[in-house]
Structure formats: C-alpha cells, structure tokens
C-alpha positions as MATLAB code, in Angstrom:
seq = 'XXXXXXXXXXXXXXXXXXXXXXXXXXXXXXXXXXXXXXXXXXXXXXXXXXXXXXXXXXXXXXXXXXXXXXXXXXXXXXXXXXXXXXXXXXXXXXXXXXXXXXXXXXXXXXXXXXXXXXXXXXXXXXXXXXXXXXXXXXXXXXXXXXXXXXXXXXXXXXXXXXXXXXXXXXXXXXXXXXXXXXXXXXXXXXXXXXXXXXXXXXXXXXXXXXXXXXXXXXXXXXXXXXXXXXXXXXXXXXXXXXXXXXXXXXXXXXXXXXXXXXXXXXXXXXXXXXXXXXXXXXXXXXXXXXXXXXXXXXXXXXXXXXXXXXXXXXXXXXXXXXXXXXXXXXXXXXXXXXXXXXXXXXXXXXXXXXXXXXXXXXXXXXXXXXXXXXXXXXXXXXXXXXXXXXXXXXXXXXXXXXXXXXXXXXXXXXXXXXXXXXXXXXXXXXXXXXXXXXXXXXXXXXXXXXXXXXXXXXXXXXXXXXXXXXXXXXXXXXXXXXXXXXXXXXXXXXXXXXXXXXXXXXXXXXXXXXXXXXXXXXXXXXXX';
ca = [
      54.579   31.372   77.462;
      53.280   32.985   74.325;
      50.406   31.568   72.206;
      50.123   31.387   68.434;
      46.966   32.725   66.806;
      45.653   31.565   63.311;
      44.074   33.692   60.709;
      42.959   32.801   57.212;
      42.069   36.287   55.879;
      43.911   38.709   58.058;
      46.076   39.360   61.131;
      46.849   42.200   63.507;
      49.481   41.881   66.247;
      50.560   44.768   68.502;
      51.811   45.746   71.896;
      48.196   46.678   73.159;
      44.928   44.788   72.748;
      43.058   48.054   72.327;
      44.994   48.749   69.148;
      44.695   45.182   67.841;
      40.932   45.310   68.261;
      40.780   48.584   66.274;
      42.862   47.200   63.477;
      40.883   44.014   63.200;
      37.641   45.869   63.068;
      39.039   47.942   60.185;
      39.959   44.780   58.346;
      36.483   43.355   58.863;
      34.958   46.510   57.466;
      36.862   46.197   54.263;
      40.092   48.123   54.983;
      43.451   46.766   53.899;
      46.563   46.150   55.889;
      47.563   49.874   55.593;
      44.187   51.087   56.910;
      44.460   48.577   59.769;
      47.939   49.742   60.629;
      47.078   53.484   60.476;
      43.945   53.095   62.680;
      45.764   50.998   65.091;
      48.602   53.454   65.295;
      46.169   56.291   65.899;
      44.497   54.260   68.568;
      47.826   53.759   70.307;
      48.324   57.492   70.281;
      45.178   57.739   72.449;
      45.449   54.541   74.560;
      49.247   54.470   75.239;
      50.133   58.151   75.537;
      53.434   57.800   77.371;
      54.994   55.717   74.492;
      53.654   57.698   71.468;
      51.177   60.263   70.470;
      49.802   62.799   67.929;
      52.633   65.005   69.155;
      55.086   62.168   69.145;
      58.408   62.590   67.357;
      57.397   60.024   64.806;
      58.026   56.586   63.464;
      58.712   54.429   60.439;
      56.648   51.729   58.578;
      57.587   49.012   56.096;
      54.852   48.125   53.707;
      54.585   45.124   51.346;
      52.207   45.931   48.386;
      50.826   42.618   47.133;
      49.533   43.822   43.685;
      52.893   45.318   42.891;
      54.940   42.680   44.740;
      57.242   45.370   46.141;
      58.241   46.850   49.398;
      58.237   50.543   50.314;
      58.987   52.585   53.442;
      57.344   55.591   54.916;
      59.730   57.445   57.078;
      58.015   59.909   59.528;
      60.997   60.361   61.847;
      61.102   63.783   63.278;
      63.340   66.655   62.065;
      65.280   69.141   64.197;
      63.977   72.737   64.023;
      65.747   74.924   61.512;
      67.512   76.913   64.161;
      69.122   73.791   65.640;
      72.960   73.817   65.599;
      75.614   71.177   66.360;
      76.614   73.002   69.514;
      73.119   73.938   70.794;
      73.456   71.927   74.037;
      75.894   72.564   76.839;
      77.587   69.362   77.941;
      77.540   68.682   81.720;
      80.786   69.496   83.493;
      83.073   66.475   84.200;
      81.514   64.196   81.602;
      83.916   61.760   79.971;
      83.085   59.466   77.050;
      83.985   55.837   77.479;
      82.678   54.773   74.061;
      81.265   56.502   70.887;
      77.723   55.439   71.750;
      77.560   56.778   75.273;
      75.506   59.939   75.047;
      77.054   62.924   76.851;
      75.003   64.330   79.630;
      73.542   67.776   78.917;
      73.085   70.594   81.440;
      69.537   70.536   82.889;
      68.708   67.618   80.587;
      67.691   70.233   78.121;
      67.719   67.722   75.187;
      65.423   65.354   76.967;
      62.907   67.441   78.812;
      61.204   70.892   78.176;
      60.947   73.264   75.239;
      64.534   72.806   73.827;
      63.904   69.085   73.544;
      60.929   69.492   71.189;
      61.502   68.265   67.583;
      59.118   68.676   64.690;
      56.469   65.952   65.316;
      56.130   63.577   62.418;
      53.383   61.156   63.380;
      50.435   62.837   61.726;
      52.286   63.401   58.475;
      53.428   59.771   58.215;
      50.186   58.109   58.995;
      48.114   60.403   56.802;
      50.486   59.686   53.885;
      50.183   56.072   54.344;
      46.427   56.143   54.570;
      45.854   58.317   51.576;
      48.363   56.824   49.332;
      48.058   53.162   50.162;
      44.904   52.640   52.228;
      41.624   51.491   50.774;
      39.367   53.386   53.176;
      41.589   56.482   53.592;
      42.497   58.797   56.350;
      39.113   60.169   57.271;
      37.796   56.700   57.986;
      40.988   55.380   59.570;
      40.984   58.203   62.206;
      37.447   57.553   63.378;
      38.264   54.821   65.946;
      40.845   57.064   67.600;
      38.224   59.918   67.758;
      35.798   57.541   69.484;
      38.470   56.352   71.974;
      39.351   59.905   72.948;
      35.846   61.289   73.087;
      33.958   58.257   74.602;
      36.983   57.168   76.667;
      38.294   53.784   77.620;
      38.860   52.012   80.856;
      42.230   52.773   82.443;
      43.957   49.358   82.276;
      46.108   47.974   84.998;
      49.353   50.026   85.441;
      48.278   52.969   83.387;
      47.489   55.115   86.409;
      51.142   54.657   87.604;
      52.225   55.586   84.118;
      50.071   58.727   84.281;
      51.848   59.763   87.517;
      55.170   59.307   85.796;
      54.158   62.369   83.769;
      51.884   64.241   86.150;
      54.394   64.177   88.991;
      57.302   65.259   86.805;
      56.053   68.116   84.636;
      54.995   71.768   84.893;
      51.460   72.683   85.919;
      50.466   73.899   82.415;
      51.614   70.600   80.881;
      49.806   68.653   83.510;
      46.588   70.566   82.942;
      46.945   69.995   79.198;
      46.797   66.202   79.628;
      44.760   65.929   82.862;
      42.195   68.842   82.954;
      41.026   69.760   86.393;
      44.275   68.251   87.696;
      42.488   64.873   88.060;
      44.611   61.787   87.227;
      42.174   58.821   86.491;
      42.586   55.665   88.598;
      42.884   52.155   87.182;
      39.550   50.948   86.164;
      38.062   54.390   85.657;
      36.871   55.721   82.354;
      39.334   58.160   80.840;
      38.140   60.745   78.304;
      40.337   63.179   76.526;
      38.047   65.871   75.062;
      40.850   68.252   73.853;
      42.538   65.420   72.043;
      39.215   64.238   70.562;
      38.516   67.775   69.324;
      42.006   67.888   67.675;
      41.459   64.561   66.026;
      38.078   65.616   64.783;
      39.594   68.742   63.268;
      42.298   66.684   61.519;
      39.791   64.245   60.004;
      39.103   66.377   56.938;
      42.578   67.932   56.689;
      45.614   66.320   58.439;
      47.863   68.883   57.021;
      46.131   71.509   59.326;
      48.269   69.982   62.129;
      51.190   71.445   60.408;
      49.768   74.677   58.818;
      46.678   75.533   60.855;
      45.770   76.441   64.341;
      47.361   73.383   65.968;
      50.740   74.393   64.477;
      50.327   77.858   65.807;
      49.466   76.608   69.300;
      52.414   74.214   69.393;
      54.966   76.746   68.140;
      53.665   79.608   70.383;
      53.749   77.414   73.541;
      57.296   76.180   72.751;
      58.615   79.562   72.028;
      56.952   81.184   75.049;
      59.078   78.887   77.113;
      62.303   79.510   75.338;
      62.315   76.790   72.666;
      63.249   77.109   69.011;
      60.432   75.310   67.210;
      58.607   77.648   64.891;
      55.459   77.640   62.766;
      57.596   77.504   59.691;
      59.269   74.352   61.037;
      55.811   72.791   61.401;
      54.764   73.877   57.875;
      57.977   72.363   56.376;
      57.470   68.954   57.855;
      56.964   66.137   55.363;
      57.024   62.379   55.630;
      59.113   60.570   53.004;
      58.546   57.617   50.682;
      61.756   55.587   50.571;
      62.988   52.350   49.184;
      63.736   49.804   51.947;
      67.155   48.523   52.810;
      67.102   44.811   52.058;
      69.436   41.747   52.489;
      68.880   38.276   51.176;
      69.356   36.176   54.334;
      69.404   32.356   53.519;
      66.833   32.627   50.785;
      64.445   35.259   52.354;
      64.592   38.916   51.663;
      64.743   40.921   54.904;
      63.365   44.442   54.254;
      63.848   47.248   56.725;
      63.693   50.919   57.046;
      66.550   53.008   55.744;
      69.404   55.280   56.807;
      69.209   56.611   60.342;
      66.887   53.745   61.577;
      67.818   50.450   63.128;
      67.491   48.848   59.660;
      71.156   49.032   58.567;
      72.413   47.675   61.946;
      69.924   44.625   61.762;
      71.063   43.862   58.237;
      74.812   44.243   58.935;
      74.469   41.834   61.861;
      72.611   39.351   59.719;
      75.172   39.692   56.952;
      77.991   38.735   59.371;
      76.011   35.770   60.721;
      75.375   34.532   57.158;
      79.156   34.660   56.470;
      79.850   32.859   59.704;
      77.272   30.111   58.995;
      75.838   30.055   55.436;
      73.499   27.124   56.171;
      70.588   27.527   58.463;
      71.452   27.333   62.221;
      69.840   24.665   64.391;
      68.243   25.966   67.531;
      70.988   26.659   70.083;
      73.596   24.854   67.885;
      77.088   25.093   69.489;
      78.680   28.404   68.379;
      75.465   30.197   67.630;
      75.416   32.402   70.757;
      79.129   33.201   70.400;
      78.600   34.323   66.687;
      75.417   36.305   67.505;
      77.096   38.161   70.253;
      80.165   38.869   68.118;
      78.000   40.007   65.051;
      75.919   42.339   67.249;
      78.983   43.806   68.980;
      80.642   44.753   65.690;
      77.491   45.941   64.031;
      76.776   48.243   67.049;
      80.267   49.630   66.940;
      79.780   50.642   63.265;
      76.364   52.061   64.078;
      77.855   54.556   66.536;
      80.808   55.394   64.258;
      78.984   56.097   61.051;
      75.183   56.397   61.229;
      73.727   59.879   61.081;
      71.832   62.312   58.818;
      74.987   63.405   56.828;
      76.074   63.504   53.254;
      76.965   60.068   51.853;
      75.093   58.076   54.440;
      73.145   56.054   51.848;
      76.442   54.801   50.276;
      78.005   54.188   53.716;
      74.901   52.324   54.788;
      75.055   49.888   51.803;
      78.830   49.335   52.575;
      78.066   48.241   56.034;
      76.054   45.230   55.043;
      77.951   44.476   51.875;
      79.399   40.998   51.290;
      83.019   42.416   51.572;
      82.441   44.188   54.871;
      80.419   41.286   56.307;
      83.398   38.836   55.474;
      85.908   41.166   57.179;
      83.860   41.430   60.389;
      83.070   37.671   60.230;
      86.850   37.017   60.285;
      87.105   39.192   63.371;
      84.421   37.166   65.127;
      86.264   33.831   64.067;
      89.475   35.218   65.639;
      87.735   35.918   68.880;
      89.140   39.468   68.976;
      85.979   41.563   69.053;
      87.409   44.085   71.485;
      84.146   45.422   73.205;
      83.729   48.819   74.819;
      83.869   48.692   78.636;
      80.409   49.991   79.172;
      76.852   48.557   79.718;
      73.967   49.256   77.327;
      71.265   51.882   77.835;
      67.907   50.159   78.304;
      64.720   52.027   77.546;
      61.403   50.153   76.993;
      59.016   52.734   75.530;
      57.734   53.019   71.868;
      54.997   51.083   70.279;
      54.954   48.446   67.507;
      52.316   46.627   65.371;
      51.994   44.437   62.325;
      49.076   43.947   59.928;
      48.179   41.655   57.053;
      45.029   41.435   54.996;
      43.277   38.958   52.700;
      45.287   40.142   49.703;
      48.404   39.600   51.704;
      49.417   43.248   51.915;
      51.620   43.587   55.009;
      52.731   46.436   57.257;
      55.302   46.578   60.064;
      55.185   49.787   61.968;
      57.013   51.317   64.918;
      56.433   54.788   66.404;
      57.529   56.692   69.450;
      57.672   59.684   71.796;
      61.299   58.599   72.526;
      61.394   57.792   76.304;
      58.264   57.924   78.464;
      56.162   61.008   77.738;
      58.818   62.404   75.569;
      59.643   66.042   76.477;
      57.008   66.045   79.292;
      55.938   69.284   77.682;
      52.213   69.535   77.072;
      50.237   71.824   74.748;
      47.104   73.322   76.420;
      43.912   73.036   74.355;
      45.240   70.178   72.271;
      45.726   67.438   74.938;
      49.059   66.286   73.554;
      52.658   66.057   74.707;
      55.540   66.686   72.289;
      58.101   63.973   71.596;
      61.687   64.479   72.370;
      63.382   63.682   69.040;
      66.218   66.080   69.974;
      67.314   63.568   72.675;
      68.281   61.151   69.941;
      70.832   63.440   68.568;
      74.380   63.273   69.981;
      75.125   66.603   71.613;
      78.900   66.455   70.627;
      79.260   68.843   67.680;
      81.693   66.687   65.783;
      79.498   63.529   65.833;
      77.791   62.331   62.631;
      74.484   62.241   64.625;
      74.830   65.840   66.092;
      71.978   68.290   65.763;
      71.581   70.611   62.756;
      68.952   72.438   60.772;
      66.162   70.059   59.678;
      68.463   67.028   60.377;
      66.848   63.717   61.158;
      68.036   61.984   64.361;
      69.386   58.449   64.445;
      66.766   56.298   65.990;
      66.327   52.650   67.035;
      62.983   51.779   65.416;
      63.371   48.628   63.372;
      60.182   47.232   61.778;
      60.877   44.358   59.409;
      59.002   42.687   56.458;
      60.054   39.258   55.219;
      59.601   38.316   51.516;
      60.414   34.852   50.176;
      60.373   34.027   46.402;
      58.547   37.217   45.799;
      55.691   36.313   48.159;
      54.918   37.784   51.594;
      56.479   35.808   54.337;
      56.018   37.685   57.595;
      56.438   40.853   59.725;
      58.150   41.350   63.028;
      59.223   44.180   65.513;
      59.053   45.486   69.008;
      59.372   48.499   71.182;
      62.369   48.847   73.375;
      64.765   51.590   72.374;
      68.251   50.440   71.730;
      67.395   46.867   72.282;
      65.330   46.762   69.142;
      68.092   46.004   66.594;
      69.598   43.232   68.721;
      66.237   41.469   69.349;
      64.929   41.879   65.839;
      68.184   40.285   64.502;
      67.573   37.215   66.755;
      63.871   37.061   65.711;
      64.848   36.944   62.032;
      67.251   34.052   62.810;
      64.458   32.331   64.855;
      61.993   32.521   61.984;
      64.282   31.764   59.068;
      66.954   29.438   60.501;
      65.146   27.757   63.327;
      61.802   27.563   61.795;
      60.061   29.003   64.924;
      56.474   29.908   64.998;
      55.988   33.513   66.164;
      55.187   32.359   69.684;
      58.290   30.216   69.817;
      60.274   33.190   68.503;
      58.922   35.404   71.356;
      59.689   32.735   73.960;
      63.383   32.409   73.094;
      66.087   33.930   75.290;
      67.402   37.401   74.327;
      70.745   39.089   74.429;
      71.703   42.671   73.704;
      74.826   44.809   73.342;
      75.699   48.257   72.194;
      79.318   47.284   71.469;
      80.271   46.745   75.113;
      78.982   44.696   78.055;
      76.543   41.939   76.809;
      73.181   42.014   78.512;
      71.477   38.622   78.653;
      68.004   37.616   79.803;
      68.005   35.357   82.829;
      66.686   32.372   80.866;
      69.809   32.248   78.702;
      71.334   28.730   79.073;
      74.598   28.337   80.885;
      76.227   26.973   77.755;
      75.352   30.059   75.826;
      76.826   32.209   78.579;
      80.027   30.310   78.448;
      80.191   30.800   74.673;
      79.730   34.581   75.011;
      82.254   34.856   77.752;
      84.688   32.761   75.803;
      84.755   35.770   73.345;
      86.118   37.947   76.101;
      82.725   39.646   76.522;
      81.438   40.536   80.018;
      77.798   39.646   80.837;
      75.180   41.307   82.936;
      71.810   39.535   83.468;
      68.438   41.235   83.274;
      64.884   40.006   83.869;
      63.715   41.499   80.487;
      65.224   42.740   77.231;
      63.168   44.626   74.776;
      59.550   45.640   75.038;
      56.251   43.943   73.964;
      57.112   42.250   70.705;
      54.824   40.777   68.114;
      54.915   39.327   64.687;
      53.377   36.868   62.183;
      54.375   34.509   59.383;
      52.410   34.029   56.166;
      51.797   30.569   54.631;
      49.992   29.413   51.589;
      46.639   29.155   53.374;
      46.892   30.832   56.769;
      48.696   33.501   58.822;
      50.223   32.572   62.225;
      50.731   35.486   64.654;
      51.609   36.106   68.273;
      52.019   39.023   70.636;
      53.923   39.306   73.883;
      51.047   41.509   75.158;
      48.785   38.385   75.188;
      46.366   36.575   73.030;
      44.057   39.576   72.877;
      46.822   41.622   71.148;
      47.229   38.999   68.333;
      43.987   38.748   66.414;
      43.286   36.680   63.237;
      40.193   36.128   61.104;
];
C-alpha cells in the first residue's frame, strides 16, 4: 500500500529515492521546481543507468510557470541521423503483421542493439535548455549533485547488480569496459564510482553544448562509425531540444496538459475525450460501466495512435482532430454500441524509463519522463565517457510505408506521457510513470482517479490497472471480478499480469499544502 506525503513549500516525487533526495536538496537551497527536476533527472542518469542516461535517447517535460500562469513543454526526444532512410532495416524473413502496432522484427535486431540503433541523444540538450531558460540556479549548479554521485559514488542498491549484469553479460568487450572499467561489476552494497562519467559531467558543467560540438561528440560519432553505424558529428551538432505548446484538454473542469505530437500526450487526451463524452459527470469509484468504458476508450485511442501518429507533415492538425469533440463523440458511440473490434494480439510490456515530478513554494510544477528506450538502450558503450547510447531508432516502425518509419532527422513516436493538471488557472497536480507502452493507459486512469474519484496520490497508485494497445486487454491481478465481466462483455479478451506500468508517482496541489506519493516508497516522495 502506498503512503501520502505532505509538503507545505515543495514536493519531489520520483521512481528512485536518490533522485528525490537530490531534488529536495536543490529546493531547500533556493532552486525552483525546474532546477529540482533537472538535478533529479541528471542524478537518475547516474544512479539508474539502465533506464536513462547522459547518452539516453531523450525525454519530455511539461512545465507550469506560476508567474505567467501558463504551461510549456520541452521536447528532447531523439532524432534519427541524417542518413536514416525509411528502408534502412531489413525485415526478418517470415514476419507477418497482425495489427498496425505490432513492430516487425528486424534482422539481427539491428534497430535495437549496436551501432545502427544509435539515435542522436537528446538528454543533455533538453535538461540544459530547461535549467538555463526556466531554472533559478541554472545548469552549472543543477549538474553538481550528479557530478558528486558519479565521482564519490553511491551504494549499489538491492537489485542493481543484477541489472548491471543485464548489460555486462549481453554486450561487446569495449562497451563493457566503457561502463565497468577493469571488467569489475560492483556487487549490491558496494560503492560504485564512475570516474569517466564524472569527468564528462564536469566538462559539461560550463558548456553543455560541448556534448554536441566538442570532444564528446567526436568520441561518440567516431565510435559509432567505426562499428558500421551512421551517426555523424554533424548529426550531433545539429541536435536541438524544442520549446513547444502543450496539447491540452479540459476534462470535467480541469485542464489536462501533456506533451505534444509524437509523445503519448495525444493518446491520453483522446481516451479522456471519449470518456468525457460517455460520462460527462464525474465517475464514482468503480461505478457500474466504468471499466467497460475505460477499456473501450483505450482500445480505440490506441488504434488511432498506431494508424496516424508519426513525425510526418500535418501531424499537428491530425493530433488535434483525434481529441476533438466531434471525433470523441463518434468513438463514444462505438463504445456504446459494444462494437470496438480489437486486434487479436497482446500488448508489448516494457518497464524501463524514469519519471519524476517537482513543485516549489511558488507553485511552479514540472512533470518529466526520460529514457534509454528498453534496458541499457543500444547496449553500445562509448569508451572514455562512461555512457551508453539510447536506442531511439527502435521506436521507429521499420516498415517504409508507416507514418512512424525512420527518415532524416525524424523524431520517433514514443510513449512518454508526463502530465500537468491546472484548475481555474491554478496549479492542481502532476503525474506520470515509466513503463513503455503502458504509460498512456495508466496515466489516463490516473487522471480519472484524481479528477473523477477524488483520490489522493497514494489512493491513485493503489488502484487496479488495465492496459491495451488496441487488442487483448491486460489487467492487473487485483482487478475486481465485476470489472473483468464488464470488459469481457465488450468482446475483449483478457490476460492477467502481476504488474502493469513502472514505478509511478505524482502529487496534487491544494490551497495550503501539496500531497504526493511514489510507488518507489516514502523515501521517493519528499515534501517540505
């Protein structure tokens, strides 16, 4: 059972206590929510290296700026190298698509592992843009805790050694030496220092752009090309994070603000728009019909996601259409009819990625998700830098005719879905989680839990979860029998899992206090 934490002046919730402690210390030292988010995210690059990293393919953050009473988005999703083409991967023989969202297998898994899976890493660009444009302390101060973590080390927490071996036992000797010098993999409870990573972070303290134009960029590009990859120094130099407007939907009196375009944001808002048409008044917890309608809305939103979302011309207009009132009403009518027509396939479940939320005394808020992709990304290390490159290329569909196919400098469709809530122009909350494709489904339910049911964050985290990608419905084992019957009554097949989604967290903001909770435990949800 999760536990709520109370804060009067600030809150940090994340998937890892190390990151939450760093963020809270930054708040106590006078930083704002953006500083705390950047410092926490950098700490996660050091302390949770399988899930994200300085070489990670990137992330996205949604920021509420209290003074301006507006929400903005920093998109630091990766881009494909300029030499990328729609037909760059050879599909495995005998592969047959059973639904539009089922990724084709690629020969030798070249889009997942090794040099051809390397995308242009966006993490440094996004975090430095956030710190220098919206932080109070700035990048040079925000990076200091990560430098200390890498140079002084931290105790290998339970389970991390097994995670280390997931990389060390499945990579090449050069990559293994890049992350574990001397070929020594620390045991649980030992102190783990990362001197090469510490030196890189120290070099980036005064000039984060050096990652893209200086010696680190040369080392990354030369290593990738030496092994047959296509990432170049010019690709690195051309990398830029973007400031965007959020996508937003007013859901039952609260503005739900999410990241744009190729993120999970449009899918979350489309599902919520359908639910609002089906039941304009707030749901009661587990009210009859709720699970049926949630399952139907998620199924249809996911089918649209696979059919339309990609970095293609006209995506912004198409995205707005997907959660428009007219489209939501058409899909709501489909749910009412019970003719959802799911795909005959199960979802793909991946639990990597990291997520965090921050709030300060001025009530600025940040919700941030970043990733390598799956565990350890490409499993391709860079000697002398102590980093692994994320596999953003795995998030493209290797079919040349798909909207999400690779192409020069294209951004891949990804599943990160940080969300900010604003009510009557005032900050109301922030939520999110790691968990690959499960993120849009779980965040949708979290929004309903907070807005409709009036849950506290801990109650939100404790609720049962369901997930689909337009096909078979995955449900957590604690889903009530009555809910299962509702879902099956829609003609949807069910499979049961022990867990859905990764280590979620969030908070709600009241007039006088902030209430937060983290699935990673009370030490990962800190208020002051």
